[in-house]
N, C-alpha and C positions, 0 to 999 in steps of 0.2 A: 736351182734358182726357179723362181715362180715367173712364168711367162704365159700369157701376156700380163702386164701390170694391171693392178686393180684400181678402179676409180676411188678417189677420196671425195666424199660428199655425194650429192645427187645432181642431176642435170637441171633441176628446177621444175616448177610446175609448168605443164604444157610443153616441155622440151623432150624430144625423143632421146633415149639413152643410146648413144653410139658405143660400139665396142672400143676397148682401149687400144686395139691395133689399128684403128682408123686414125688419120690425122698425121701431123708433122711434129717432130720433137723440136721445141723452141728453147728449152733450157732444162736444168735439173739442179736439185739441191740435195746435199747429203745431210741426213739427221741421224747420227750414230750409225747403226747397221741398216738403215733404210735409205732408199733413194726416192725422192719425189720428182716426178717427171712433169714438166710443163708442156702440154700438148695443145696444138691448135687444130680444131675441127670445124670446118665451115665458118671460119672467122671468129669462133668462140674459143677462149682460153679455158682449158680443163687441167686438172691435176690428177695424176695416177701415182700409186705407190708400189714400190717393189721392196720386198724384204724376204730373206732366205737365210739358211744356214750354209756357211762356206763349206767346200769351195764352190765357185770362185770367190775370192775376197771382194768385199764391197769396193775397195779402192781400185781393184783391177777392172771391175765393171764400170765404175765411174769414169775412168780414163777412156775406155772405149766409147761410152755414151757421149762424153764431152767432145770427142773427135767426130761424133755423128750428128751434131746439132744441125738441123735443117733436113734431116733424112725422114722418110716415111717410117712410121712406127712399125708397120708390118715387116719391114726389111731388117729391123734391129735384132729380131729373135734368131736370125741365122748368122750373126756376127761371131767370130771367134774371140774368146776372151783369154789372152795370154796370162799366165801366172806371174806374180810379182817376183819370182825367183830369177835372179840373173847370175850368169856365170861370172866369176871373178877372174880377171886377166892377170897373168903374172909377168 
């Protein structure tokens, strides 16, 4: 998996470019095999993109990140991502 996420677009003219690990996760959107993270830094909304070859599966990472809305981005890189494989009970 690619960490930290990469910015989509630029910060705009006259705006300093913050690292994608700065800020707070406010939301995310899944587009196929890519996750777009909505991050707030100093009151500004930014979007960062994550795309990689599994494992882990995109859906597994999505579940972990959805449960982490409101967390600082720098803390998300250390989270464990469980695999989607579940044991079947008999």
